[in-house]
NUMI-198373 format. One record per atom (N, C-alpha, C, O): residue in three letters; atom name; residue number from 1; x, y, z. Coordinates in steps of 0.2 Angstrom, whole numbers, plus 5000, padded with zeros to 4 digits. Last residue first. Example, Ala and Ser with C-alpha at 12.3 -4.5 7.8 and 13.67 -1.06 7.14 Angstrom:
// residues 2
SER_N_2_5064_4989_5035
SER_CA_2_5068_4995_5036
SER_C_2_5064_5000_5039
SER_O_2_5067_5006_5040
ALA_N_1_5066_4972_5039
ALA_CA_1_5062_4978_5039
ALA_C_1_5066_4984_5039
ALA_O_1_5071_4983_5042
// end
This chain:
// residues 159
TYR_N_159_3933_4776_4404
TYR_CA_159_3940_4778_4397
TYR_C_159_3935_4780_4393
TYR_O_159_3936_4782_4387
ARG_N_158_3925_4779_4419
ARG_CA_158_3925_4776_4412
ARG_C_158_3930_4780_4409
ARG_O_158_3932_4786_4410
GLN_N_157_3922_4778_4436
GLN_CA_157_3926_4781_4431
GLN_C_157_3926_4778_4426
GLN_O_157_3926_4772_4427
TYR_N_156_3916_4784_4451
TYR_CA_156_3914_4781_4444
TYR_C_156_3919_4784_4441
TYR_O_156_3921_4790_4441
LEU_N_155_3919_4787_4462
LEU_CA_155_3914_4782_4464
LEU_C_155_3915_4779_4456
LEU_O_155_3915_4773_4456
MET_N_154_3932_4795_4471
MET_CA_154_3931_4793_4465
MET_C_154_3927_4786_4463
MET_O_154_3929_4781_4463
ILE_N_153_3934_4805_4483
ILE_CA_153_3932_4798_4483
ILE_C_153_3929_4797_4476
ILE_O_153_3924_4799_4475
PHE_N_152_3945_4818_4491
PHE_CA_152_3940_4816_4485
PHE_C_152_3941_4810_4485
PHE_O_152_3946_4807_4486
GLU_N_151_3947_4827_4502
GLU_CA_151_3946_4820_4503
GLU_C_151_3944_4819_4496
GLU_O_151_3938_4821_4496
LEU_N_150_3953_4840_4509
LEU_CA_150_3950_4839_4505
LEU_C_150_3953_4830_4504
LEU_O_150_3958_4828_4505
SER_N_149_3957_4856_4522
SER_CA_149_3959_4849_4518
SER_C_149_3952_4846_4514
SER_O_149_3946_4849_4515
LYS_N_148_3954_4868_4520
LYS_CA_148_3960_4866_4523
LYS_C_148_3961_4858_4524
LYS_O_148_3966_4855_4526
LEU_N_147_3949_4882_4509
LEU_CA_147_3949_4876_4511
LEU_C_147_3956_4874_4515
LEU_O_147_3961_4877_4513
PHE_N_146_3943_4896_4518
PHE_CA_146_3948_4892_4513
PHE_C_146_3947_4884_4515
PHE_O_146_3946_4881_4520
TRP_N_145_3934_4912_4519
TRP_CA_145_3935_4907_4520
TRP_C_145_3939_4902_4516
TRP_O_145_3940_4904_4510
GLU_N_144_3938_4925_4530
GLU_CA_144_3938_4922_4522
GLU_C_144_3938_4916_4523
GLU_O_144_3941_4913_4527
GLY_N_143_3941_4930_4540
GLY_CA_143_3936_4933_4539
GLY_C_143_3933_4930_4532
GLY_O_143_3928_4931_4529
ASP_N_142_3954_4927_4544
ASP_CA_142_3954_4934_4543
ASP_C_142_3948_4936_4541
ASP_O_142_3947_4942_4539
VAL_N_141_3947_4912_4539
VAL_CA_141_3954_4912_4542
VAL_C_141_3953_4924_4540
VAL_O_141_3950_4925_4535
LYS_N_140_3939_4896_4543
LYS_CA_140_3939_4905_4540
LYS_C_140_3946_4908_4545
LYS_O_140_3948_4907_4550
LYS_N_139_3941_4883_4532
LYS_CA_139_3942_4886_4539
LYS_C_139_3942_4895_4538
LYS_O_139_3945_4899_4534
TYR_N_138_3934_4868_4525
TYR_CA_138_3935_4876_4525
TYR_C_138_3935_4879_4531
TYR_O_138_3930_4880_4534
VAL_N_137_3936_4852_4522
VAL_CA_137_3934_4856_4528
VAL_C_137_3939_4862_4526
VAL_O_137_3945_4862_4524
GLU_N_136_3927_4842_4512
GLU_CA_136_3931_4845_4513
GLU_C_136_3930_4848_4519
GLU_O_136_3925_4846_4523
HIS_N_135_3925_4827_4501
HIS_CA_135_3924_4829_4509
HIS_C_135_3930_4834_4509
HIS_O_135_3935_4832_4507
TYR_N_134_3919_4825_4484
TYR_CA_134_3924_4829_4488
TYR_C_134_3921_4831_4492
TYR_O_134_3916_4835_4492
GLN_N_133_3915_4810_4475
GLN_CA_133_3914_4816_4482
GLN_C_133_3918_4819_4483
GLN_O_133_3923_4816_4483
GLY_N_132_3913_4808_4458
GLY_CA_132_3913_4806_4466
GLY_C_132_3909_4810_4470
GLY_O_132_3903_4811_4470
GLY_N_131_3917_4802_4442
GLY_CA_131_3913_4805_4447
GLY_C_131_3913_4804_4454
GLY_O_131_3913_4799_4456
ALA_N_130_3923_4805_4422
ALA_CA_130_3922_4804_4433
ALA_C_130_3919_4806_4436
ALA_O_130_3917_4812_4435
THR_N_129_3930_4800_4412
THR_CA_129_3922_4803_4413
THR_C_129_3923_4799_4419
THR_O_129_3924_4793_4421
THR_N_128_3943_4801_4397
THR_CA_128_3941_4800_4404
THR_C_128_3935_4804_4407
THR_O_128_3935_4810_4407
HIS_N_127_3953_4801_4384
HIS_CA_127_3948_4802_4386
HIS_C_127_3944_4800_4394
HIS_O_127_3942_4794_4393
GLY_N_126_3962_4793_4375
GLY_CA_126_3963_4799_4381
GLY_C_126_3961_4800_4385
GLY_O_126_3964_4803_4389
ASP_N_125_3954_4796_4359
ASP_CA_125_3960_4790_4365
ASP_C_125_3960_4795_4369
ASP_O_125_3958_4801_4368
LYS_N_124_3948_4805_4349
LYS_CA_124_3946_4799_4353
LYS_C_124_3947_4794_4358
LYS_O_124_3943_4789_4360
LEU_N_123_3957_4816_4348
LEU_CA_123_3948_4816_4346
LEU_C_123_3946_4808_4350
LEU_O_123_3942_4809_4354
GLU_N_122_3969_4822_4354
GLU_CA_122_3965_4817_4354
GLU_C_122_3958_4819_4353
GLU_O_122_3955_4823_4357
THR_N_121_3975_4835_4360
THR_CA_121_3977_4834_4355
THR_C_121_3974_4827_4350
THR_O_121_3975_4826_4344
SER_N_120_3968_4837_4371
SER_CA_120_3966_4843_4368
SER_C_120_3969_4841_4361
SER_O_120_3967_4843_4356
LEU_N_119_3965_4824_4382
LEU_CA_119_3970_4826_4377
LEU_C_119_3967_4830_4372
LEU_O_119_3963_4827_4368
GLY_N_118_3952_4825_4393
GLY_CA_118_3955_4823_4389
GLY_C_118_3960_4827_4385
GLY_O_118_3960_4833_4386
ALA_N_117_3938_4823_4406
ALA_CA_117_3943_4825_4405
ALA_C_117_3946_4822_4397
ALA_O_117_3944_4817_4396
PHE_N_116_3926_4828_4417
PHE_CA_116_3926_4826_4410
PHE_C_116_3934_4828_4408
PHE_O_116_3936_4833_4408
ALA_N_115_3917_4824_4433
ALA_CA_115_3922_4828_4425
ALA_C_115_3923_4824_4422
ALA_O_115_3923_4818_4422
MET_N_114_3905_4829_4444
MET_CA_114_3909_4825_4437
MET_C_114_3912_4829_4436
MET_O_114_3912_4835_4436
ILE_N_113_3902_4827_4462
ILE_CA_113_3906_4830_4457
ILE_C_113_3908_4824_4450
ILE_O_113_3911_4818_4450
VAL_N_112_3896_4832_4477
VAL_CA_112_3896_4827_4470
VAL_C_112_3899_4831_4464
VAL_O_112_3898_4836_4463
PHE_N_111_3903_4839_4491
PHE_CA_111_3900_4840_4485
PHE_C_111_3901_4835_4482
PHE_O_111_3905_4831_4484
VAL_N_110_3901_4844_4509
VAL_CA_110_3902_4839_4505
VAL_C_110_3901_4840_4497
VAL_O_110_3896_4844_4497
ALA_N_109_3911_4851_4522
ALA_CA_109_3907_4852_4516
ALA_C_109_3906_4847_4510
ALA_O_109_3911_4846_4507
LYS_N_108_3912_4857_4538
LYS_CA_108_3912_4852_4532
LYS_C_108_3909_4853_4527
LYS_O_108_3903_4856_4527
VAL_N_107_3920_4873_4544
VAL_CA_107_3913_4869_4542
VAL_C_107_3918_4863_4538
VAL_O_107_3923_4863_4536
GLU_N_106_3924_4883_4557
GLU_CA_106_3927_4876_4552
GLU_C_106_3919_4873_4550
GLU_O_106_3914_4870_4553
ASP_N_105_3926_4893_4567
ASP_CA_105_3929_4896_4562
ASP_C_105_3930_4888_4556
ASP_O_105_3935_4887_4553
ASP_N_104_3915_4889_4576
ASP_CA_104_3914_4896_4573
ASP_C_104_3917_4896_4567
ASP_O_104_3914_4899_4562
SER_N_103_3913_4871_4570
SER_CA_103_3915_4876_4575
SER_C_103_3914_4883_4572
SER_O_103_3912_4883_4566
ILE_N_102_3906_4863_4560
ILE_CA_102_3912_4861_4566
ILE_C_102_3914_4864_4572
ILE_O_102_3917_4862_4577
ARG_N_101_3892_4863_4552
ARG_CA_101_3895_4869_4557
ARG_C_101_3901_4863_4561
ARG_O_101_3898_4858_4563
GLU_N_100_3890_4856_4539
GLU_CA_100_3889_4854_4544
GLU_C_100_3895_4859_4547
GLU_O_100_3901_4859_4546
PHE_N_99_3882_4854_4520
PHE_CA_99_3887_4857_4525
PHE_C_99_3886_4856_4533
PHE_O_99_3880_4856_4534
SER_N_98_3882_4849_4502
SER_CA_98_3879_4849_4509
SER_C_98_3883_4851_4514
SER_O_98_3889_4851_4513
GLY_N_97_3881_4856_4485
GLY_CA_97_3883_4855_4493
GLY_C_97_3879_4853_4500
GLY_O_97_3874_4856_4502
SER_N_96_3877_4858_4473
SER_CA_96_3878_4865_4480
SER_C_96_3880_4864_4484
SER_O_96_3883_4868_4488
ASP_N_95_3888_4850_4462
ASP_CA_95_3882_4850_4464
ASP_C_95_3884_4858_4471
ASP_O_95_3889_4861_4473
VAL_N_94_3900_4854_4449
VAL_CA_94_3901_4851_4455
VAL_C_94_3894_4853_4458
VAL_O_94_3893_4859_4457
ILE_N_93_3911_4848_4436
ILE_CA_93_3904_4851_4438
ILE_C_93_3901_4847_4445
ILE_O_93_3901_4841_4446
HIS_N_92_3925_4853_4426
HIS_CA_92_3923_4851_4432
HIS_C_92_3918_4852_4434
HIS_O_92_3917_4858_4436
VAL_N_91_3933_4848_4412
VAL_CA_91_3925_4851_4416
VAL_C_91_3928_4849_4420
VAL_O_91_3931_4844_4421
SER_N_90_3947_4851_4402
SER_CA_90_3942_4847_4408
SER_C_90_3938_4852_4409
SER_O_90_3938_4858_4407
GLN_N_89_3962_4843_4391
GLN_CA_89_3956_4848_4392
GLN_C_89_3952_4846_4398
GLN_O_89_3952_4841_4400
MET_N_88_3980_4842_4396
MET_CA_88_3971_4839_4396
MET_C_88_3967_4846_4395
MET_O_88_3968_4852_4397
PRO_N_87_3991_4846_4398
PRO_CA_87_3989_4847_4389
PRO_C_87_3984_4844_4392
PRO_O_87_3982_4840_4387
GLY_N_86_3992_4850_4412
GLY_CA_86_3994_4852_4407
GLY_C_86_3992_4854_4400
GLY_O_86_3991_4859_4398
LEU_N_85_3990_4839_4422
LEU_CA_85_3985_4841_4418
LEU_C_85_3988_4849_4412
LEU_O_85_3983_4851_4409
THR_N_84_4006_4837_4426
THR_CA_84_4001_4831_4424
THR_C_84_3994_4833_4419
THR_O_84_3993_4830_4414
LYS_N_83_4009_4850_4432
LYS_CA_83_4012_4845_4425
LYS_C_83_4010_4840_4423
LYS_O_83_4012_4838_4417
LYS_N_82_3999_4853_4439
LYS_CA_82_3999_4860_4435
LYS_C_82_4005_4854_4429
LYS_O_82_4004_4854_4423
PHE_N_81_3997_4846_4447
PHE_CA_81_3992_4845_4443
PHE_C_81_3996_4849_4439
PHE_O_81_3994_4848_4433
PHE_N_80_4008_4847_4455
PHE_CA_80_4008_4839_4453
PHE_C_80_4002_4843_4445
PHE_O_80_4003_4842_4439
ALA_N_79_4009_4859_4460
ALA_CA_79_4015_4859_4455
ALA_C_79_4011_4852_4449
ALA_O_79_4010_4851_4443
VAL_N_78_3997_4860_4467
VAL_CA_78_3997_4863_4460
VAL_C_78_4003_4861_4456
VAL_O_78_4003_4860_4450
MET_N_77_4001_4851_4476
MET_CA_77_3995_4849_4473
MET_C_77_3998_4854_4466
MET_O_77_4000_4851_4461
GLU_N_76_4013_4860_4484
GLU_CA_76_4014_4852_4482
GLU_C_76_4008_4850_4478
GLU_O_76_4011_4845_4474
ASP_N_75_4003_4869_4487
ASP_CA_75_4009_4869_4482
ASP_C_75_4010_4864_4479
ASP_O_75_4008_4862_4473
ARG_N_74_3996_4864_4498
ARG_CA_74_3995_4869_4491
ARG_C_74_3997_4866_4486
ARG_O_74_3995_4863_4481
THR_N_73_4004_4849_4505
THR_CA_73_4003_4858_4504
THR_C_73_3999_4859_4499
THR_O_73_3998_4855_4495
ASP_N_72_4004_4837_4506
ASP_CA_72_4004_4839_4510
ASP_C_72_4001_4848_4513
ASP_O_72_3998_4850_4518
PHE_N_71_3994_4825_4494
PHE_CA_71_3997_4833_4496
PHE_C_71_3997_4833_4502
PHE_O_71_3993_4830_4505
LYS_N_70_3993_4812_4484
LYS_CA_70_3992_4815_4491
LYS_C_70_3997_4819_4491
LYS_O_70_4003_4818_4489
PHE_N_69_3992_4802_4471
PHE_CA_69_3989_4809_4472
PHE_C_69_3991_4813_4480
PHE_O_69_3988_4819_4480
GLN_N_68_4008_4795_4470
GLN_CA_68_4001_4796_4473
GLN_C_68_3997_4803_4474
GLN_O_68_3999_4808_4477
GLN_N_67_4017_4792_4455
GLN_CA_67_4015_4796_4461
GLN_C_67_4008_4796_4463
GLN_O_67_4003_4797_4459
SER_N_66_4027_4779_4449
SER_CA_66_4020_4782_4450
SER_C_66_4020_4787_4457
SER_O_66_4023_4787_4462
ASN_N_65_4038_4773_4435
ASN_CA_65_4038_4773_4443
ASN_C_65_4029_4778_4443
ASN_O_65_4027_4781_4438
GLU_N_64_4040_4769_4425
GLU_CA_64_4041_4764_4428
GLU_C_64_4038_4764_4436
GLU_O_64_4037_4760_4441
GLY_N_63_4038_4778_4415
GLY_CA_63_4034_4772_4414
GLY_C_63_4034_4768_4419
GLY_O_63_4029_4764_4420
ASP_N_62_4042_4792_4415
ASP_CA_62_4046_4785_4414
ASP_C_62_4044_4779_4413
ASP_O_62_4047_4775_4411
GLU_N_61_4032_4799_4418
GLU_CA_61_4034_4799_4411
GLU_C_61_4039_4792_4410
GLU_O_61_4040_4789_4405
LEU_N_60_4021_4791_4429
LEU_CA_60_4026_4794_4429
LEU_C_60_4029_4795_4421
LEU_O_60_4026_4790_4418
VAL_N_59_4005_4787_4435
VAL_CA_59_4012_4786_4431
VAL_C_59_4014_4790_4429
VAL_O_59_4011_4793_4425
HIS_N_58_3997_4792_4449
HIS_CA_58_3998_4794_4440
HIS_C_58_4005_4789_4437
HIS_O_58_4011_4791_4440
THR_N_57_3986_4783_4458
THR_CA_57_3990_4789_4457
THR_C_57_3992_4786_4450
THR_O_57_3990_4782_4446
ILE_N_56_3972_4786_4473
ILE_CA_56_3973_4786_4466
ILE_C_56_3983_4787_4464
ILE_O_56_3986_4791_4468
ILE_N_55_3974_4775_4486
ILE_CA_55_3973_4782_4485
ILE_C_55_3975_4782_4475
ILE_O_55_3979_4778_4473
LYS_N_54_3960_4765_4494
LYS_CA_54_3965_4765_4489
LYS_C_54_3968_4771_4486
LYS_O_54_3964_4774_4483
GLY_N_53_3946_4765_4496
GLY_CA_53_3947_4768_4501
GLY_C_53_3958_4769_4496
GLY_O_53_3961_4774_4497
ASP_N_52_3939_4759_4485
ASP_CA_52_3939_4756_4489
ASP_C_52_3945_4759_4495
ASP_O_52_3949_4754_4498
ALA_N_51_3935_4772_4477
ALA_CA_51_3928_4771_4481
ALA_C_51_3932_4765_4487
ALA_O_51_3930_4766_4493
HIS_N_50_3953_4783_4477
HIS_CA_50_3947_4776_4473
HIS_C_50_3941_4775_4479
HIS_O_50_3942_4778_4485
LYS_N_49_3955_4797_4482
LYS_CA_49_3954_4789_4481
LYS_C_49_3950_4786_4479
LYS_O_49_3944_4787_4478
TYR_N_48_3968_4811_4484
TYR_CA_48_3962_4809_4480
TYR_C_48_3963_4800_4480
TYR_O_48_3969_4797_4480
VAL_N_47_3971_4824_4495
VAL_CA_47_3968_4817_4493
VAL_C_47_3965_4814_4490
VAL_O_47_3959_4812_4491
MET_N_46_3976_4837_4504
MET_CA_46_3972_4834_4499
MET_C_46_3976_4827_4497
MET_O_46_3981_4825_4497
THR_N_45_3979_4850_4517
THR_CA_45_3980_4844_4513
THR_C_45_3974_4841_4509
THR_O_45_3969_4843_4510
ALA_N_44_3986_4867_4517
ALA_CA_44_3979_4860_4516
ALA_C_44_3982_4857_4514
ALA_O_44_3986_4857_4509
GLU_N_43_3995_4875_4518
GLU_CA_43_3995_4869_4524
GLU_C_43_3990_4865_4521
GLU_O_43_3989_4859_4524
PRO_N_42_3989_4886_4512
PRO_CA_42_3995_4885_4510
PRO_C_42_3997_4876_4514
PRO_O_42_4001_4872_4512
LEU_N_41_3971_4886_4508
LEU_CA_41_3977_4887_4512
LEU_C_41_3984_4884_4512
LEU_O_41_3983_4878_4513
ALA_N_40_3963_4887_4493
ALA_CA_40_3966_4886_4498
ALA_C_40_3971_4888_4504
ALA_O_40_3976_4892_4503
VAL_N_39_3961_4900_4485
VAL_CA_39_3955_4895_4486
VAL_C_39_3957_4889_4493
VAL_O_39_3953_4887_4497
ARG_N_38_3969_4909_4482
ARG_CA_38_3963_4912_4484
ARG_C_38_3959_4906_4485
ARG_O_38_3953_4907_4486
GLU_N_37_3977_4900_4475
GLU_CA_37_3979_4904_4482
GLU_C_37_3975_4907_4486
GLU_O_37_3977_4908_4491
PHE_N_36_3974_4895_4466
PHE_CA_36_3973_4891_4470
PHE_C_36_3973_4895_4477
PHE_O_36_3970_4895_4482
GLU_N_35_3977_4904_4454
GLU_CA_35_3970_4905_4459
GLU_C_35_3969_4901_4466
GLU_O_35_3965_4902_4471
ALA_N_34_3987_4899_4450
ALA_CA_34_3988_4906_4456
ALA_C_34_3981_4906_4458
ALA_O_34_3979_4909_4463
TRP_N_33_3982_4891_4438
TRP_CA_33_3986_4887_4444
TRP_C_33_3986_4891_4452
TRP_O_33_3984_4888_4457
ASN_N_32_3973_4890_4428
ASN_CA_32_3975_4895_4431
ASN_C_32_3978_4895_4437
ASN_O_32_3975_4898_4442
LYS_N_31_3967_4881_4420
LYS_CA_31_3975_4880_4422
LYS_C_31_3977_4885_4424
LYS_O_31_3983_4886_4422
THR_N_30_3954_4880_4418
THR_CA_30_3957_4884_4413
THR_C_30_3966_4884_4416
THR_O_30_3970_4888_4414
ASP_N_29_3951_4869_4425
ASP_CA_29_3949_4869_4419
ASP_C_29_3952_4872_4416
ASP_O_29_3954_4870_4410
ALA_N_28_3955_4874_4440
ALA_CA_28_3959_4866_4436
ALA_C_28_3955_4867_4430
ALA_O_28_3956_4861_4429
ALA_N_27_3947_4887_4440
ALA_CA_27_3955_4885_4441
ALA_C_27_3961_4880_4437
ALA_O_27_3966_4881_4434
LEU_N_26_3934_4880_4440
LEU_CA_26_3938_4884_4435
LEU_C_26_3945_4884_4434
LEU_O_26_3948_4882_4430
CYS_N_25_3936_4874_4454
CYS_CA_25_3934_4870_4446
CYS_C_25_3937_4873_4441
CYS_O_25_3941_4871_4437
TYR_N_24_3940_4884_4462
TYR_CA_24_3944_4878_4461
TYR_C_24_3943_4874_4454
TYR_O_24_3947_4871_4451
LEU_N_23_3929_4892_4461
LEU_CA_23_3934_4893_4458
LEU_C_23_3939_4889_4459
LEU_O_23_3944_4891_4457
GLN_N_22_3917_4883_4468
GLN_CA_22_3918_4885_4461
GLN_C_22_3922_4887_4457
GLN_O_22_3922_4886_4451
LYS_N_21_3924_4884_4480
LYS_CA_21_3922_4875_4477
LYS_C_21_3923_4878_4467
LYS_O_21_3927_4876_4463
LYS_N_20_3920_4896_4483
LYS_CA_20_3928_4892_4481
LYS_C_20_3927_4887_4477
LYS_O_20_3929_4887_4471
GLY_N_19_3907_4898_4482
GLY_CA_19_3910_4901_4478
GLY_C_19_3920_4898_4477
GLY_O_19_3924_4899_4473
ARG_N_18_3903_4887_4492
ARG_CA_18_3903_4885_4487
ARG_C_18_3906_4891_4482
ARG_O_18_3909_4888_4477
ILE_N_17_3907_4896_4503
ILE_CA_17_3912_4890_4503
ILE_C_17_3911_4889_4495
ILE_O_17_3915_4889_4492
ALA_N_16_3897_4906_4502
ALA_CA_16_3907_4907_4503
ALA_C_16_3910_4902_4502
ALA_O_16_3916_4902_4500
GLU_N_15_3886_4901_4504
GLU_CA_15_3888_4904_4496
GLU_C_15_3895_4905_4496
GLU_O_15_3898_4905_4491
MET_N_14_3890_4895_4517
MET_CA_14_3886_4891_4511
MET_C_14_3890_4895_4505
MET_O_14_3896_4894_4503
VAL_N_13_3888_4909_4525
VAL_CA_13_3894_4904_4523
VAL_C_13_3895_4900_4518
VAL_O_13_3900_4900_4515
GLU_N_12_3876_4915_4523
GLU_CA_12_3881_4919_4519
GLU_C_12_3889_4914_4521
GLU_O_12_3894_4914_4518
ILE_N_11_3870_4905_4529
ILE_CA_11_3869_4904_4521
ILE_C_11_3875_4907_4519
ILE_O_11_3879_4904_4515
PRO_N_10_3876_4897_4541
PRO_CA_10_3872_4901_4538
PRO_C_10_3873_4902_4531
PRO_O_10_3878_4899_4529
VAL_N_9_3875_4878_4547
VAL_CA_9_3880_4884_4543
VAL_C_9_3876_4889_4541
VAL_O_9_3870_4887_4539
THR_N_8_3870_4870_4561
THR_CA_8_3866_4874_4556
THR_C_8_3874_4880_4554
THR_O_8_3876_4884_4557
THR_N_7_3873_4863_4571
THR_CA_7_3876_4862_4565
THR_C_7_3876_4866_4562
THR_O_7_3882_4868_4559
ASN_N_6_3873_4864_4588
ASN_CA_6_3870_4869_4583
ASN_C_6_3876_4867_4579
ASN_O_6_3881_4869_4580
PRO_N_5_3871_4847_4596
PRO_CA_5_3875_4855_4596
PRO_C_5_3872_4858_4591
PRO_O_5_3868_4855_4589
ALA_N_4_3856_4842_4604
ALA_CA_4_3861_4843_4601
ALA_C_4_3864_4848_4599
ALA_O_4_3862_4853_4600
PRO_N_3_3854_4843_4625
PRO_CA_3_3851_4846_4616
PRO_C_3_3858_4845_4612
PRO_O_3_3864_4846_4614
THR_N_2_3852_4826_4632
THR_CA_2_3858_4835_4630
THR_C_2_3853_4837_4623
THR_O_2_3850_4833_4619
MET_N_1_3839_4825_4640
MET_CA_1_3841_4824_4637
MET_C_1_3845_4829_4634
MET_O_1_3844_4834_4634
// end
């Protein structure tokens, strides 16, 4: 019998990645977009999907066109969310995650999330609660862990 590969992730690595995930949430909630440079690699890919696998879309201001929540770089994601989430108040809450080592410099992480968001100018309308999972890969670069890829799967949403 061939022994299973060692997929155990050292606690220091898990804590470093948890710190990056918390910074991701804090940056989104405070709209401190520059912090994403400390979270994700410039070439990080990110896609946000519904439970059925369809990519989440956002209707643009003209009301006729929409944009998918699919980004090939960190800066694409930041530019999009800066524009669309600017007037929103939000709170992202994530669990402590589960981890699997892919290689010496890559780790898979899965975080469960609940997010609450709404327009700061509205007390009743324009609010949403959503929950799901972040499936992510982190890469170690120059001794520090960075988000390499993110796939969000929305399992719950209510308006």
